[in-house]
Every structure is written in C-alpha cells, then in structure tokens.
N, C-alpha and C positions, 0 to 999 in steps of 0.2 A: 538818342544817337543810333541805337540799334535799328529803330524803325527807318530812319533815313538811309542807313546802310543797306537795309533789306530792300528798299525800293530801288536804290542805286544798283545793287547787285542784280536784281531782276531786269532792269533796263540794260545793263551791260551784257548780261547773258543773251537777251533778245537781240541786241545789236551784233553780238558775236555770231549768233546762229544765222541771222539774216545775211551777214557778210559771207559766211561760208556756203550758204545755200546759193548765193549769187555766183560765187567762184565755181561751185560744183556744176551749176547750169551751164556756165560758159565752157567748162571743161567737157561736159557731156555732149554739148552741141558742136564741139570742135572749133570753138572760137579762140584759137591760141593767141592771136594778136591782141584781141580785146581783153583776154585773161591776163596777158603780160602787162598791158597798160593799167588795168584795174588793180592788179597786184602791186605795181610800182607806186601808184597814186595812194593806195590805202595801206602801204607798209607801216608807216608810223602810227596812224590811227589804230591799226590792228594790234600793234604792240601795246599801245596804251589801254585798249579795251581788254586785251588778254590779261595783262597784268592787273587791271582794275577788278575784273570779275573773279580772278583767282585770289587776290588779296582780300577783297570783301568777303568772299566765300570762306576763306580760312579763318578770318577774324570772327565771323558769325558762328562758325563751327566751334571755335574755342570758347565763345561766350554762351553757347547753347547748353541745354541740359541733357540732351539725348544724343548718343552716338551708337546707332544700331546698324543692323545689316544693310538696310537700304542706303544709309549714308556711306557705308564702306563701298558698296557696289557703285554708287554714284561717283565717288572719288576715283575708283578704278576706271570707270568709263571716261571721265574727264582726262585723266593722266595717260590713258591709252589713246584717246582721240587726238590729242595735240601732236605727238610725234607722227602719228599716222597721217594727219593732215599735212604736216610739213613735208613728209616724204612723198605722199600721194600727189600733191600739187606741184612739187618741184620736179618730180619724175613724170608728170602727166599720167599718173596711174589712176584710172577711173575707179577701179575696184577699191583701192585703199582710200581714195578721197571720199567715195560714197560711204564706206564703212565708218570713216571718221565723223562724217556729218550725222549718220545714224546714231553713233555713240553720244554725240553732243545732244541730240534730241532726246535720247534715252535718259541721259543724266538729268535733263530738265523734268521729264516725266517722273523720274524717281523722287525728285525733290517734292513734287506735288503729292505723290503717293505717301511720302513720309509725313507731310503736313496733315493729310487726311487720317493717317494711321494714329496720330496723336490722340484722337478722340476716344480710341479704344472701344471696349464693349460695355454694355450696360452693367452696372454694378448691382448685385443683389443686396439690398439693404434690409431685407425682411428680418434678419437676426439682430438688427440694431435695437437697443433698449429704449432709445429716444430719438427724436428728429435730429438733435444735436450730434448724437453719435453717428447717425446715418450721414449727416453732412460731412463729418470728419472722415468717414470711410470713403466717400466719393472724392473729397478733396485730396486725400493721401494717394488715391489711385490715379487721378487725372490732372491734378494741379500742382502737386508738391515739387515736381521736377523743375518747374520754372519759377514758381512763386516762393518755394521753400517752406519749411515747417512752420515758420512764423509769419509768412506772407511778405517777407522783406527781401528775399534773395535776389530777385530781378534777373534771372537767366533769360536769354532770348528776348530781352526788352520788356519782360513782365513788370507790371506796375507794382508799387508798394501797396499791398492791400490794407496794411495797418494805417495808412495815411490817405486812403481814397476819399474823394469828395463826391463820388457818385451816389445817387439815391438808390434805394432798393430796386426800384423799377429799372433804373439805368444799369445796375449791376446784372439784373436778370437779362436785359437786352444784350449786354455785352457777352454774356455766357452763351446765349442762344445764337447770336450772329457772329461772334468771334471778331478779331481785329488783328491785322498784321500777322505776326507769327502764331497768334492764338487761334486755334481752330474753333469752328462753331459746334455747339452741342445741341442736337435736336432733342425733341421729347422722347425719341426712341432710345437715346442714350441716357438722358436725365429727365425723368418724369417731372410734372409740375410740383408734386409733393416733395420729391427729392431736391428739386431746385430750391424750394423754400427752405429745406433743411441745410443746403449748402450756404445759402445767404445767411441763415442763422449762425452757422459755424464761422463764416467770414467775419461776422460781427464780434466774435471773441478776440480777434486780432487787435481791435481798437481798445480793448479793456486794459 
C-alpha cells in the first residue's frame, strides 16, 4: 500500500507543479484571458490534485520512520506556497505567484534530498569483534528506523525481513540499488565485506 501511495504522491506532485508552471507562464506573458479560462476549466481538477497530494503526503509522513529538519522545511515550503499561489494568481501578482512556484519546486527538491540523506555516512566497523557484530552495527545505523529492531516494523513500506523470500544475491542487489522509499547503498557507504556482514545479520531474523 505504501509503495502505491508513494507513486501516486509523486504523480500528483508532478501534475500540481506542471499545472502551476502553466498558470505562471500565462500570468508572466500577460495572457489574462487565457489564464482566466484555464483557471476556470482546471478549478475542480486542481482541488482534487491538491487534496490528493497533501493527503498522500501526510499519510506517508505519519507512516514514515524519520521526521527531520528537511521534512520540516519541506512542509513549511508547501504550506507557504499554497496561500501565496492563491493570492498571487487571484490578484495577478507575478512576484507572489513566482515565489509560490519556486517554493513548490523547492519542496520537491527537499524530498529528494531527504531520500538521499537516508543513506548516511560509511560506518566504521573496525572495532567489531565479528562480522555478525559489524552487520548489526550497520543495520542499527542505517536500517532499523524503517525495518525495526526485529526486521518486522515496516515503516515507510519496508518489507518484513524475517519473512523475506529473497535469495542472498537478491538481498545484496536490493541493498545496492534500493527500491521505492529505500535508498541505494553504494560500496562507498557499505563495502563488500560489510555487505556480507549485513546479510549474515539479517539471517538472524529468520531464526
């Protein structure tokens, strides 16, 4: 369900952004009649799209494991952009309308930055007494927020690691490439030896 909502949210955000870029272009070009017609025709779809992307965004935020500064700034951008857009286009104020669209674009960029940030920094596992301990160190730093301490929490659409049917190679590929809300972890973040250690630790969830 989370995955479906994630893709729906991205689509709605893209439609919302395109819609306001079109309105901004018409406003900036002085096409007042065309803007009025476009606004009238798209009034209901705009309301549906706006409600949809806000509702899916709030739901995913509540289901997510991380609520950090980037997310707070993103929310501020969104809830500032909406009234600015309403006032800007209603009053034909080009400055306010432009600022609103910039804030919408910024909120999208912040969402992507937050996703990239989840990978974090490379964990020093040199002090670990065994590969299993090294795997646990990495897991607790990079994975526990979504998967939970037992691998079953399922925040942000994370799969149940205790019930996975993926092979070892498939698990490695998933970690390397990421999927949906899960970011990709390159060998700069998790080395091959540490990746093996993580896989070994994940195996303890099935015991």
